[in-house]
N, C-alpha and C positions, 0 to 999 in steps of 0.2 A: 690797582690790588685788587683781592679777591675776597669778600667778606665769607668767611667762615663759618658755620656753626659753632657756638660755645662746646667746650667737651663735655660740659653737665646735659649736653642736647646729645651727643654721639653715642653717648655711653649706652641710656636707654633703648637708644634709637637702634643700638644690634640686637634686640631682642624682637625687631621686625625682620629681621632675617637668620641666614643661618653659619655665617663665617665672619671672621674679621681675623687681621693680624695686625697683633700692637708691637709697634719695634721701640725702643728705646733702651736706655744704657741701665745698669743695676742700681738699686734703692730706689725705683718713682714708685715703689707699691703698685705694680701691676696685678701679681696676683692677689693683693689683697683686695683691691678694684674691683676685681673678676669675683671674687667670692662676694665681697657685699653686694655686689649687683644682683647676685643669684638668691641671696637672703632674701633681699626686699622685693625680688620679682617672686617668690613663692617658690623658684625653681630648684631641683634636686642639682647637687653641684659635685663634682669630680676633677681631680687637677691628677695629671701626668707629666710626670718627671721625665723627661726624653735624655736618655745617657746613651751613649754609644752599643751597651750591650741591652737595648732594650729588643725585643722579640715583637713581632706582629701579635702573637697571641695574646700577650702582656697587654695587650691593647683591646683586642676585639674580643676576646674570650675563645675559650676551647670545649673538646669533648671529651668527657670525663666516664670512663667505664663504673658503671654504678650499679651492686648486686643487690636483688629482691631479697632479703632475709629469710623470705618466708617459701620460694619457692625454688629459690638458688638460681635464678635467671642472672645475667648479666646484660646491661645493655646500658648506652653510650646515653649521655645527659650533657647538655649545653650547660656551663658556665659563665653566664654573663662576665665580659670583661669591664673597664672602669670608662668605656665610650657608650657606656648604657648610662647614659644622664641627660638630663634637660641641658646644663650647660659643661662642657668639658675645655677645661684647660690645660693645651697643650703646651706645657712651660718648657721654653728652650727648645723650639721643635727642629731646630738645625744642628741639634748636638746627637741625634740621630742619624743613622746609614738610610740610603732612597728606600728600601724594601720594607723600612718598619715606617718612616713616614708614610708611605702611599699604601699602609695598612688605615687611613684616613681616609684615603680618596673614596671608597665606593661609602661609607657611612657620611662624609659631606657631600655628595652628589644624588645618591638616591636613596638617605635615609634607612639604611638598613646595612646587617653585616651577613655575610656570607659563610658559614662554616659547614663541613664535610655534605657540600650539595643543597643544605637547608640555609632559607632565610629567614632574619630575624629581624623586626622591625624596631627600630630605634623610638624610644618615647617622643613625645610630641609636648612643645615645640623644642627642637635640638638645634643645639647653636654649638660652633665651633671658636674659641677665641683661642690663639696660639700666639706665644711672646717669640722674640728675637733681639738679641742682644746687637746692635751694630757696629760694638767697637771691637770684639774679641771674635778673631778668625781659627785661632787655631784647636784644632780638633772638634770642627765642626764640617757639617755637610751642606752646601747650598742646597735650597729647597728645589725642586725639578721646574721647569715653566708647567706642566702640566699641572702641579697641583696648586703654586701662585696664585693659577689662573683662578683655581677655584674658592678661592678668598673674595669677595665681595668690595670687602674695603680692606685699605693699609692705612693703618692711624701710626703718626708718628708722634710717641709720647716725649713731651719735653720736659727739660727742667723747670721746677714751680717758680713765681715769681718771687722776688723780695718778702712782699706782704705776704702770700702764701706760703711761703718757709718759715715766715715767724709763728706763724697760727700751726705749723707742724714741729714747732720748736716747745709750744706750749702746750698742745695735743700727748707731745709723746711722752709726759708723765703719767698718762692714764694706760699705757701700751700694754701694760700686764694686766690689768682689768678686764672683765666683761661686757664687751661693746655691745649694747642693745641694737638691731637694727628692725626697723619698724618694716614690714610688711606692706606694699603700698597697691600692688595687685595681686590675682590670682590667675594661674595657668588659663582658665576660660576668657578670660580679659584678656591675654596675650593674643590667644586665637584669633576670637572675634576682632581684635584690632588687625592680623595680619588679613583677614575678609576684606576690612572696611578698605585697607590701602588699595587694594584689588579693585575699587571702586574709586577712587580716585582720579578728576577727569583731566586729561593732557590734550593740551590741543595740537593739531596737527604741525602747527609751526613749530613749537617745541620737539615734536619728536624729530622735523627735521636738523632740528638744532643740535641734540643728540647725536644723529647718524653723524653729521658734519665734523662733529667734536671727534669722533672715534676714528672716521674714515681720514680725516688729518693725519693721526697718527698713522699710518700705514702710506698714506700716498699727498704728502705736503706739499710737495707742488704745484697739484691742482689747486690748492687754496692761498697761493702765493708765497708759499714757506721753504724757506734754504735750510731744509732742517735733513733731507734724504743720507748724505755723510754721515751724521750720528745716531739714526736710527736704525736697529737691526731686525728687529719685528715691532710690530705697530699693534697695538689692543684686539682682541678676539672680537668675534659678536658676542661673547659672553659678556665682555663689557658694556656693549650697547644695552643689553638688559638688565644687568646690574643698575646701571645706571638710571634708567627709567624706575626701578624698583625702588631705587635709593632716592631719587628725587620725590615719589611719590610719598616714600615713607618720611619725607623732611618736612613735606606740605602739609601731610597728618599731623604729624607733632607739633604744628605750627596754628592749628585749629583750621588750617582750610580746606575745601573739598578741591579745589585744583591747584595745578602745579606752573608756577612762575619760571621764566628762562632764568632768575636769579638762585632759584633751588637749585636748577641744574649746574651750575656755573659754580654755585658753593661747594659741591660736595664732589666735582667730578676729579678734582685731584687726587683725592682718597679712593675714587675707584679707577684710577690710570694707572698712579704712579706705579705701581708693581706689576702694570701690563706692556709699558712699553720700553723694550729692552733697547738699550743703546752700545754703541759701536767702542771701537778702543779710541777712536778717532775723538769721538765725545768725551771719553774718559781722560785722554791727551789734554784737552782743552779745558778740563775741571767742569765739566756739563754734566749735570745727571738726569737720571728722569724727570724728575719734578722741573729741574728749568724747561726742558723740550714740552711736560704737556703745559706751565705756564706760557712759552711760546704761542702754544697752540689757543689758548683761553685768550690770551690777547689780541690773538689775529681773527677769530670767527667771528662775524657780527652778532650781537646779540638780537634774537627776532622781538 
């Protein structure tokens, strides 16, 4: 059994990187969660509702003709889209066609938007949190593998426990009232925290452990795993880099200046589950990517 970081740790943790995919059924307050997180961290927040008729320019912005009333001269002026915010919620990202989904690719990877040959830097820190509904497939467009790989984590949002739902029942009476969210950090604190994360120590054996976990999803036979018929594609090198960063971030939040193998193991599922593509044979045997990753984690020896 893998000890997973509590959700209260995972969500502040999202400020230390740039992208996260949240998957859960409707009604679990994913949007409220992201908005509250942005308010608590003093970050600008924009929500984009992805729909089939959404265009790329509706996300990134567009050039408009502007006339100088004094001279009569006309020029193009860039009008930024909703992607220009510290925290961008891509709500139901799989409800829009691939060409619109791809509008986020440059923003997520390069931290910029290109329009009419001009590059426009995004505000820092820049974080994309996208949501997906796992049970409704009608009218949806699966995310391309190239875009899925750019999400550092894929976090599964589950139903609340009995005690948590009882609290929700009591709190819902105040839902129409203004809820005051206290700001706990400032933007400069987040940027400095990212810099500190880069200095967290990672032993060579822990680095080897990360490489072994990722490589086992590509060539499981080398590690004594009979999983080749179930894996269509293993995790990319981006998974290796992200697993390193995620482990360092987790150690930082726990107040340590070094990474332990347990840090790697506890966060590996969220880093790898969306990067391991399974075969039809795996689906026929009711296996998921989580099952594959779990077997890898159970097999690869911890240093």
